[in-house]
LOSE-490596 format. One record per residue (C-alpha): x, y, z; residue number from 1. Coordinates in nm, 4 decimals. Last residue first. Layout:
<atoms>
+----------+----------+----------+-----+
:        u :        v :        w :   k :
+----------+----------+----------+-----+
:        X :        Y :        Z : NUM :
...
+----------+----------+----------+-----+
</atoms>
This chain:
<atoms>
+----------+----------+----------+-----+
:        u :        v :        w :   k :
+----------+----------+----------+-----+
:   2.6347 :  -1.0987 :   1.1690 : 321 :
:   2.3593 :  -1.1659 :   1.4082 : 320 :
:   2.0769 :  -1.1849 :   1.1985 : 319 :
:   2.2852 :  -1.4942 :   1.0052 : 318 :
:   2.2297 :  -1.7080 :   1.2879 : 317 :
:   1.8912 :  -1.6555 :   1.3279 : 316 :
:   1.8616 :  -1.7241 :   0.9443 : 315 :
:   2.0859 :  -2.0259 :   0.9727 : 314 :
:   1.8820 :  -2.1775 :   1.2423 : 313 :
:   1.5237 :  -2.1288 :   1.0837 : 312 :
:   1.2788 :  -1.8664 :   1.1128 : 311 :
:   0.9284 :  -1.8226 :   1.2247 : 310 :
:   1.0651 :  -1.7232 :   1.5668 : 309 :
:   0.8154 :  -1.9435 :   1.7665 : 308 :
:   0.7210 :  -2.1984 :   1.5100 : 307 :
:   1.0468 :  -2.2263 :   1.3644 : 306 :
:   1.2510 :  -2.1858 :   1.6866 : 305 :
:   1.0280 :  -2.4847 :   1.8219 : 304 :
:   1.0753 :  -2.6773 :   1.5382 : 303 :
:   1.4508 :  -2.6744 :   1.5239 : 302 :
:   1.4600 :  -2.7359 :   1.8878 : 301 :
:   1.2724 :  -3.0482 :   1.8235 : 300 :
:   1.5318 :  -3.1623 :   1.5251 : 299 :
:   1.8527 :  -3.0641 :   1.7472 : 298 :
:   1.8023 :  -3.3601 :   1.9713 : 297 :
:   1.6928 :  -3.4530 :   2.3202 : 296 :
:   1.5904 :  -3.1219 :   2.4417 : 295 :
:   1.6699 :  -2.9621 :   2.7856 : 294 :
:   1.7950 :  -2.6227 :   2.6485 : 293 :
:   2.1925 :  -2.7081 :   2.6913 : 292 :
:   2.0906 :  -3.0285 :   2.5179 : 291 :
:   1.9390 :  -2.8836 :   2.2260 : 290 :
:   2.2524 :  -2.6219 :   2.2065 : 289 :
:   2.4624 :  -2.9012 :   2.1984 : 288 :
:   2.2533 :  -3.0753 :   1.8977 : 287 :
:   2.2537 :  -2.7399 :   1.7445 : 286 :
:   2.6463 :  -2.6608 :   1.6875 : 285 :
:   2.7910 :  -2.4389 :   1.9678 : 284 :
:   3.1073 :  -2.3025 :   1.8318 : 283 :
:   2.9671 :  -2.0444 :   1.6183 : 282 :
:   2.8546 :  -1.8606 :   1.9227 : 281 :
:   2.5336 :  -1.6266 :   1.8318 : 280 :
:   2.3473 :  -1.9513 :   1.8525 : 279 :
:   2.3946 :  -1.9832 :   2.2143 : 278 :
:   2.2022 :  -1.6597 :   2.2345 : 277 :
:   1.9230 :  -1.7692 :   2.0321 : 276 :
:   1.8923 :  -2.1058 :   2.2649 : 275 :
:   1.8702 :  -1.9044 :   2.5455 : 274 :
:   1.5779 :  -1.6856 :   2.4504 : 273 :
:   1.4338 :  -1.9857 :   2.2598 : 272 :
:   1.4489 :  -2.1956 :   2.6083 : 271 :
:   1.2876 :  -1.8673 :   2.7655 : 270 :
:   0.9734 :  -1.8801 :   2.5565 : 269 :
:   1.0085 :  -2.2566 :   2.6278 : 268 :
:   0.9357 :  -2.1885 :   2.9814 : 267 :
:   0.6629 :  -1.9105 :   2.9328 : 266 :
:   0.4727 :  -2.2027 :   2.7408 : 265 :
:   0.5225 :  -2.4633 :   3.0044 : 264 :
:   0.3695 :  -2.2329 :   3.2618 : 263 :
:   0.0568 :  -2.1466 :   3.0150 : 262 :
:   0.0129 :  -1.7947 :   2.8359 : 261 :
:  -0.1733 :  -1.4560 :   2.8756 : 260 :
:   0.1296 :  -1.3444 :   3.0774 : 259 :
:  -0.0075 :  -1.1990 :   3.3579 : 258 :
:  -0.3518 :  -1.3278 :   3.4035 : 257 :
:  -0.2283 :  -1.6687 :   3.2206 : 256 :
:   0.0866 :  -1.7087 :   3.4381 : 255 :
:  -0.1434 :  -1.6432 :   3.7429 : 254 :
:  -0.3718 :  -1.8951 :   3.6864 : 253 :
:  -0.1082 :  -2.1546 :   3.6015 : 252 :
:   0.1020 :  -2.0899 :   3.9191 : 251 :
:  -0.1970 :  -2.0784 :   4.1235 : 250 :
:  -0.3327 :  -2.4462 :   3.9749 : 249 :
:  -0.0079 :  -2.5579 :   4.0389 : 248 :
:  -0.0034 :  -2.5019 :   4.3763 : 247 :
:   0.2341 :  -2.2550 :   4.5925 : 246 :
:   0.5961 :  -2.2595 :   4.7636 : 245 :
:   0.7984 :  -2.1083 :   4.4311 : 244 :
:   1.0270 :  -2.4230 :   4.4261 : 243 :
:   0.6863 :  -2.6647 :   4.4983 : 242 :
:   0.4976 :  -2.5146 :   4.1695 : 241 :
:   0.7987 :  -2.5429 :   3.9903 : 240 :
:   0.8673 :  -2.8899 :   4.1060 : 239 :
:   0.4984 :  -2.9749 :   4.0383 : 238 :
:   0.5022 :  -2.8057 :   3.6763 : 237 :
:   0.7681 :  -3.0008 :   3.5757 : 236 :
:   0.9810 :  -2.8634 :   3.2471 : 235 :
:   1.3361 :  -2.9695 :   3.1124 : 234 :
:   1.6258 :  -3.0464 :   3.2952 : 233 :
:   1.8614 :  -2.8330 :   3.0836 : 232 :
:   1.6118 :  -2.5203 :   3.1171 : 231 :
:   1.6166 :  -2.5319 :   3.5144 : 230 :
:   1.8031 :  -2.2547 :   3.6552 : 229 :
:   1.6196 :  -2.0428 :   3.3955 : 228 :
:   1.3216 :  -2.1884 :   3.5064 : 227 :
:   1.3640 :  -2.0910 :   3.8708 : 226 :
:   1.4369 :  -1.7370 :   3.7982 : 225 :
:   1.1353 :  -1.6988 :   3.5580 : 224 :
:   0.9243 :  -1.8353 :   3.8458 : 223 :
:   1.0490 :  -1.5967 :   4.1023 : 222 :
:   0.9500 :  -1.3137 :   3.8320 : 221 :
:   0.5635 :  -1.4619 :   3.7979 : 220 :
:   0.5687 :  -1.4813 :   4.1556 : 219 :
:   0.6472 :  -1.0797 :   4.1735 : 218 :
:   0.4194 :  -0.9674 :   3.9055 : 217 :
:   0.4753 :  -0.7077 :   3.6089 : 216 :
:   0.8999 :  -0.7754 :   3.6248 : 215 :
:   0.7957 :  -1.1259 :   3.4391 : 214 :
:   0.7570 :  -0.9230 :   3.1104 : 213 :
:   1.0830 :  -0.7785 :   3.1159 : 212 :
:   1.3107 :  -1.1326 :   3.1459 : 211 :
:   1.0544 :  -1.2743 :   2.8539 : 210 :
:   1.2311 :  -0.9962 :   2.6065 : 209 :
:   1.0129 :  -0.9937 :   2.3240 : 208 :
:   1.1950 :  -0.8594 :   1.9923 : 207 :
:   1.1922 :  -1.2114 :   1.8197 : 206 :
:   0.8334 :  -1.2803 :   1.9100 : 205 :
:   0.6917 :  -0.9102 :   1.7489 : 204 :
:   0.5632 :  -1.1152 :   1.4418 : 203 :
:   0.3955 :  -1.0641 :   1.1085 : 202 :
:   0.6236 :  -0.8047 :   0.9721 : 201 :
:   0.5171 :  -0.5536 :   0.7150 : 200 :
:   0.7962 :  -0.4419 :   0.5070 : 199 :
:   1.0552 :  -0.2005 :   0.5031 : 198 :
:   1.2988 :  -0.0611 :   0.2117 : 197 :
:   1.1109 :   0.2831 :   0.2307 : 196 :
:   1.0687 :   0.3094 :  -0.1314 : 195 :
:   1.0397 :  -0.0907 :  -0.1649 : 194 :
:   0.7592 :  -0.0918 :   0.0976 : 193 :
:   0.5723 :   0.2112 :  -0.0801 : 192 :
:   0.5948 :   0.0223 :  -0.4302 : 191 :
:   0.4674 :  -0.3108 :  -0.1787 : 190 :
:   0.1763 :  -0.0963 :  -0.0533 : 189 :
:   0.1092 :   0.0470 :  -0.4123 : 188 :
:   0.0643 :  -0.2934 :  -0.5579 : 187 :
:  -0.1836 :  -0.3763 :  -0.2580 : 186 :
:  -0.4116 :  -0.1218 :  -0.2779 : 185 :
:  -0.6540 :   0.0337 :  -0.0596 : 184 :
:  -0.6271 :  -0.2732 :   0.2243 : 183 :
:  -0.2847 :  -0.2398 :   0.1685 : 182 :
:  -0.2209 :   0.1110 :   0.2760 : 181 :
:  -0.4019 :  -0.0032 :   0.5777 : 180 :
:  -0.1261 :  -0.2633 :   0.6288 : 179 :
:   0.1494 :  -0.0200 :   0.5284 : 178 :
:   0.0113 :   0.2566 :   0.7910 : 177 :
:   0.0235 :  -0.0264 :   1.1227 : 176 :
:   0.3652 :  -0.1611 :   0.9693 : 175 :
:   0.4871 :   0.1838 :   1.0152 : 174 :
:   0.3514 :   0.2766 :   1.3509 : 173 :
:   0.4571 :  -0.1081 :   1.4471 : 172 :
:   0.8142 :   0.1076 :   1.4688 : 171 :
:   0.7516 :   0.1790 :   1.8575 : 170 :
:   0.5689 :  -0.1683 :   1.9420 : 169 :
:   0.2532 :  -0.3725 :   1.8180 : 168 :
:   0.0101 :  -0.2733 :   1.5778 : 167 :
:  -0.3918 :  -0.2744 :   1.6034 : 166 :
:  -0.6602 :  -0.2642 :   1.3466 : 165 :
:  -1.0108 :  -0.1579 :   1.2789 : 164 :
:  -1.3445 :  -0.1840 :   1.4517 : 163 :
:  -1.4058 :  -0.5576 :   1.3375 : 162 :
:  -1.0544 :  -0.6761 :   1.4408 : 161 :
:  -0.7300 :  -0.6795 :   1.2379 : 160 :
:  -0.4002 :  -0.7935 :   1.4645 : 159 :
:  -0.0689 :  -0.6508 :   1.3253 : 158 :
:   0.2606 :  -0.7537 :   1.4604 : 157 :
:   0.1817 :  -1.0397 :   1.6482 : 156 :
:   0.3266 :  -1.1887 :   1.9837 : 155 :
:   0.1169 :  -0.9654 :   2.1979 : 154 :
:  -0.1985 :  -1.1277 :   2.1444 : 153 :
:  -0.4525 :  -1.0206 :   2.3738 : 152 :
:  -0.8475 :  -1.1121 :   2.3625 : 151 :
:  -0.9924 :  -0.8130 :   2.5374 : 150 :
:  -1.2054 :  -0.8350 :   2.8330 : 149 :
:  -0.9229 :  -0.8436 :   3.0765 : 148 :
:  -0.8523 :  -0.4639 :   2.9722 : 147 :
:  -0.6123 :  -0.3505 :   3.2763 : 146 :
:  -0.4806 :  -0.6544 :   3.3684 : 145 :
:  -0.3941 :  -0.7894 :   3.0178 : 144 :
:  -0.2862 :  -0.4276 :   2.9207 : 143 :
:  -0.0380 :  -0.4399 :   3.2284 : 142 :
:   0.0897 :  -0.7944 :   3.1171 : 141 :
:   0.1286 :  -0.6372 :   2.7500 : 140 :
:   0.3699 :  -0.3577 :   2.8253 : 139 :
:   0.6734 :  -0.4585 :   2.7127 : 138 :
:   0.4933 :  -0.5968 :   2.3580 : 137 :
:   0.3409 :  -0.3083 :   2.2578 : 136 :
:   0.0207 :  -0.4006 :   2.1656 : 135 :
:  -0.1736 :  -0.6801 :   1.9878 : 134 :
:  -0.5798 :  -0.6741 :   1.9733 : 133 :
:  -0.8646 :  -0.9536 :   1.8802 : 132 :
:  -1.2025 :  -0.8513 :   2.0080 : 131 :
:  -1.4161 :  -0.9118 :   2.2977 : 130 :
:  -1.3560 :  -0.5939 :   2.4162 : 129 :
:  -1.2108 :  -0.3793 :   2.1614 : 128 :
:  -1.4439 :  -0.1121 :   2.1396 : 127 :
:  -1.4193 :  -0.0796 :   2.5296 : 126 :
:  -1.3010 :   0.3017 :   2.4582 : 125 :
:  -1.0282 :   0.2754 :   2.6927 : 124 :
:  -0.8994 :  -0.0127 :   2.4663 : 123 :
:  -0.8410 :   0.2477 :   2.2069 : 122 :
:  -0.6151 :   0.4691 :   2.4427 : 121 :
:  -0.4258 :   0.1622 :   2.5650 : 120 :
:  -0.3613 :   0.0788 :   2.2230 : 119 :
:  -0.2044 :   0.4257 :   2.1255 : 118 :
:   0.1158 :   0.2391 :   2.3723 : 117 :
:   0.2309 :   0.0639 :   2.0465 : 116 :
:   0.0109 :   0.1358 :   1.7783 : 115 :
:  -0.3765 :   0.2099 :   1.7195 : 114 :
:  -0.6082 :   0.1889 :   1.4132 : 113 :
:  -0.9642 :   0.2928 :   1.4183 : 112 :
:  -1.2191 :   0.2491 :   1.1056 : 111 :
:  -1.5189 :   0.5281 :   1.0799 : 110 :
:  -1.8514 :   0.3783 :   1.0792 : 109 :
:  -2.0330 :   0.6699 :   1.2521 : 108 :
:  -2.0323 :   0.4993 :   1.5906 : 107 :
:  -1.6726 :   0.4626 :   1.5325 : 106 :
:  -1.6279 :   0.8390 :   1.4880 : 105 :
:  -1.8226 :   0.8723 :   1.7815 : 104 :
:  -1.6490 :   0.6033 :   2.0081 : 103 :
:  -1.3025 :   0.7974 :   1.8968 : 102 :
:  -1.4499 :   1.1421 :   2.0237 : 101 :
:  -1.5322 :   1.0212 :   2.3829 : 100 :
:  -1.1714 :   0.8524 :   2.3943 :  99 :
:  -1.0256 :   1.2117 :   2.2457 :  98 :
:  -1.2136 :   1.3836 :   2.5264 :  97 :
:  -1.0797 :   1.1366 :   2.7552 :  96 :
:  -0.7202 :   1.2321 :   2.6340 :  95 :
:  -0.7721 :   1.5577 :   2.6447 :  94 :
:  -0.9063 :   1.5563 :   3.0379 :  93 :
:  -0.5901 :   1.3604 :   3.1253 :  92 :
:  -0.6999 :   1.0138 :   3.2853 :  91 :
:  -0.5103 :   0.8012 :   2.9957 :  90 :
:  -0.1986 :   1.0069 :   3.0895 :  89 :
:  -0.1929 :   0.8786 :   3.4741 :  88 :
:  -0.2449 :   0.4987 :   3.3413 :  87 :
:   0.0651 :   0.5841 :   3.0963 :  86 :
:   0.2657 :   0.6898 :   3.4063 :  85 :
:   0.2099 :   0.4292 :   3.6220 :  84 :
:   0.2933 :   0.1843 :   3.3183 :  83 :
:   0.6428 :   0.3481 :   3.3320 :  82 :
:   0.8334 :   0.5626 :   3.0643 :  81 :
:   0.5046 :   0.7252 :   2.9295 :  80 :
:   0.5198 :   0.8171 :   2.5716 :  79 :
:   0.1715 :   0.8951 :   2.4037 :  78 :
:   0.1659 :   0.6104 :   2.0766 :  77 :
:  -0.0233 :   0.6915 :   1.7646 :  76 :
:  -0.3938 :   0.6835 :   1.7164 :  75 :
:  -0.4736 :   0.6318 :   1.3461 :  74 :
:  -0.8866 :   0.7251 :   1.2295 :  73 :
:  -0.9539 :   0.5850 :   0.8982 :  72 :
:  -1.2643 :   0.6276 :   0.6518 :  71 :
:  -1.2814 :   0.9759 :   0.7999 :  70 :
:  -1.6354 :   1.1256 :   0.9299 :  69 :
:  -1.5990 :   1.4805 :   1.0312 :  68 :
:  -1.9583 :   1.6508 :   1.1279 :  67 :
:  -1.7824 :   1.7456 :   1.4783 :  66 :
:  -1.4489 :   1.8738 :   1.3281 :  65 :
:  -1.1833 :   1.8200 :   1.5235 :  64 :
:  -0.9376 :   2.0948 :   1.5544 :  63 :
:  -0.6180 :   2.1334 :   1.3182 :  62 :
:  -0.2840 :   2.0381 :   1.4251 :  61 :
:   0.0782 :   2.1700 :   1.3550 :  60 :
:   0.2873 :   1.9703 :   1.5602 :  59 :
:   0.5190 :   2.1589 :   1.8109 :  58 :
:   0.8743 :   1.9415 :   1.8820 :  57 :
:   0.9182 :   1.8825 :   2.2576 :  56 :
:   1.1376 :   1.5358 :   2.2349 :  55 :
:   0.7569 :   1.3571 :   2.3427 :  54 :
:   0.5706 :   1.5504 :   2.0970 :  53 :
:   0.4005 :   1.8933 :   2.1693 :  52 :
:   0.0555 :   1.9691 :   2.0792 :  51 :
:  -0.1155 :   2.2941 :   2.0566 :  50 :
:  -0.5309 :   2.3722 :   2.0301 :  49 :
:  -0.5806 :   2.0556 :   2.1952 :  48 :
:  -0.8497 :   1.7911 :   2.1543 :  47 :
:  -0.6270 :   1.7264 :   1.8141 :  46 :
:  -0.6248 :   1.6853 :   1.4226 :  45 :
:  -0.3592 :   1.5609 :   1.1896 :  44 :
:  -0.5544 :   1.5341 :   0.8357 :  43 :
:  -0.4685 :   1.2810 :   0.5548 :  42 :
:  -0.6060 :   1.2732 :   0.2260 :  41 :
:  -0.5145 :   0.9461 :   0.0513 :  40 :
:  -0.6133 :   0.9041 :  -0.2993 :  39 :
:  -0.5982 :   0.5366 :  -0.4614 :  38 :
:  -0.5610 :   0.6280 :  -0.7336 :  37 :
:  -0.3266 :   0.9148 :  -0.8785 :  36 :
:  -0.2729 :   0.7746 :  -1.1871 :  35 :
:  -0.0684 :   0.4798 :  -1.0628 :  34 :
:   0.3008 :   0.5718 :  -1.0590 :  33 :
:   0.3508 :   0.9489 :  -0.9898 :  32 :
:   0.0035 :   1.0382 :  -0.8232 :  31 :
:   0.0161 :   0.6792 :  -0.6519 :  30 :
:   0.3692 :   0.7308 :  -0.5472 :  29 :
:   0.3330 :   1.1093 :  -0.4138 :  28 :
:   0.0147 :   0.9758 :  -0.1411 :  27 :
:   0.2028 :   0.6368 :  -0.0739 :  26 :
:   0.4922 :   0.8478 :   0.0376 :  25 :
:   0.2727 :   1.0942 :   0.1795 :  24 :
:   0.0895 :   0.7803 :   0.3761 :  23 :
:   0.4312 :   0.6113 :   0.4755 :  22 :
:   0.5595 :   0.9871 :   0.6328 :  21 :
:   0.2691 :   1.0275 :   0.8394 :  20 :
:   0.2871 :   0.7330 :   0.9622 :  19 :
:   0.6674 :   0.7344 :   1.0226 :  18 :
:   0.6447 :   1.0890 :   1.2134 :  17 :
:   0.3876 :   1.0195 :   1.4403 :  16 :
:   0.5531 :   0.7179 :   1.5545 :  15 :
:   0.9291 :   0.8915 :   1.5274 :  14 :
:   0.7705 :   1.1666 :   1.7746 :  13 :
:   0.5925 :   0.9336 :   2.0010 :  12 :
:   0.2914 :   1.1995 :   2.1325 :  11 :
:   0.3624 :   1.3881 :   2.4419 :  10 :
:   0.0170 :   1.5852 :   2.3643 :   9 :
:  -0.2206 :   1.3850 :   2.1537 :   8 :
:  -0.1893 :   1.3420 :   1.7656 :   7 :
:  -0.5188 :   1.1645 :   1.6481 :   6 :
:  -0.4352 :   1.1098 :   1.2380 :   5 :
:  -0.7363 :   1.1490 :   1.0419 :   4 :
:  -0.7328 :   0.9511 :   0.7388 :   3 :
:  -1.0068 :   0.9924 :   0.4279 :   2 :
:  -0.8988 :   0.6979 :   0.1564 :   1 :
+----------+----------+----------+-----+
</atoms>
């Protein structure tokens, strides 16, 4: 398997390193335990002669060969502290050249993988239009606004699609590498996972901070504040709209445009977040926690937690220990 890692100036140090380390480990273990099959030939290239990481380290890169046709091209994240900084970086000449090159590779049949903020670079090509995708959950509202044609689901960690695969935040680079290795050999991917004491994660949901997402839009922020004050009373779209001095239809449209979900779904996100916080306190039993977040019984809350987080009450509590 020929893999090209496209490193751009300001690349996320850990994202680039963990990607290269995962494939290096796979290559070593394949040679040692699996007779050298499958092979992983990894090349790090760039549209610049010199590349520095976000922490200022120099990355040894090779120039892009016009005739190259890798099996996979991986786009690690570039670091930006704000959406505005990220969007400015997307207009850099080297990034625009990289976007053009990704289109050429895709036209030749190469599959493309991107993680975290690297998904923005991939989305800029238009290749993700009408495709399912994920991204770093913290910038999901801005991704959704910039790329409305992409079917975004930031709750998922890995999302395969016709042109390749996307992965979520930060350490999603490792999930991305393991997923690609698994396509070549599930057995080898399992061995690499054990050596790196890591495994594929299906969801970003346990890591999402609802308040952070609300900061992307003034109306959503006001809705979030109202919701937190009314968790015990339960959700009413009419009451929420009235408190925000807007119509129910406008609130629904705004939630869908910014969050990709209904007002009720976001209200339930806040319930889950608050319930997780209360589960950290051993003195709170599940029935009292259910009452605190507006449910009549603990069974309903258990179902919500299992559906949203993929974990039960005991597992959630164990994660805090």
